[in-house]
C-alpha positions in Angstrom: -113.6 -7.1 24.3 -111.8 -7.1 27.7 -111.7 -11.0 27.3 -109.8 -10.8 24.1 -107.4 -8.2 25.3 -106.6 -10.3 28.7 -105.9 -13.3 26.3 -103.7 -11.3 24.2 -101.8 -9.8 27.1 -101.2 -13.3 28.5 -100.2 -14.7 25.1 -97.6 -11.8 24.9 -96.1 -12.9 28.2 -96.3 -16.6 28.0 -94.7 -17.1 24.3 -91.4 -15.4 25.1 -91.2 -17.5 28.2 -91.8 -20.7 26.5 -89.4 -20.0 23.5 -86.7 -18.9 26.0 -87.2 -22.3 27.7 -86.5 -24.0 24.4 -90.2 -25.1 23.6 -91.5 -24.8 20.0 -94.8 -22.5 20.3 -97.4 -24.1 18.1 -100.3 -21.9 17.3 -102.5 -24.4 15.5 -103.2 -23.3 11.8 -101.4 -20.1 12.0 -97.9 -21.4 12.4 -95.1 -22.3 14.8 -92.3 -20.4 16.3 -88.9 -21.4 17.8 -85.8 -19.8 18.9 -82.9 -19.6 16.4 -79.4 -18.5 16.8 -76.1 -17.8 15.1 -72.7 -18.6 16.7 -68.9 -18.3 16.2 -67.6 -21.6 15.3 -65.4 -23.3 17.9 -62.7 -25.9 17.4 -63.6 -28.1 20.5 -66.7 -28.7 22.5 -65.0 -27.3 25.5 -64.9 -23.9 24.1 -68.6 -23.6 23.3 -70.6 -21.4 25.6 -73.4 -18.6 25.6 -70.5 -16.0 25.0 -70.0 -17.3 21.4 -73.6 -16.5 20.3 -73.8 -13.7 17.9 -77.5 -13.5 17.2 -80.6 -14.6 18.7 -83.9 -14.7 16.7 -87.4 -16.0 16.6 -88.1 -18.4 13.5 -91.7 -18.5 12.4 -93.0 -21.0 10.0 -96.4 -20.1 8.9 -99.1 -22.9 8.7 -100.4 -24.6 5.5 -103.3 -22.1 5.0 -100.8 -19.0 5.1 -98.4 -20.7 3.0 -101.0 -21.7 0.5 -102.2 -18.0 0.1 -98.5 -16.8 -0.3 -98.3 -18.8 -3.4 -101.3 -17.0 -4.7 -99.8 -13.7 -4.1 -99.0 -11.5 -7.3 -96.5 -8.7 -7.2 -96.4 -5.5 -9.4 -93.9 -2.8 -9.6 -95.3 0.5 -8.5 -94.1 3.9 -10.1 
């Protein structure tokens, strides 16, 4: 169990570092994560800078198996 905890702790350290360095983080069949952002539009390239970013987020794209299972999901209204 300690080995699993150690791997997860390192994973939690490493993934944000790699994302912030601009890498896609591929987690095999589980899916892929990348950084996404929103920004204010600028009239010229010279006006573009980190200051115009309005939102930074992690985008996760699930792997094929997860997407397939999501298609089988049924929803029902609860009272």
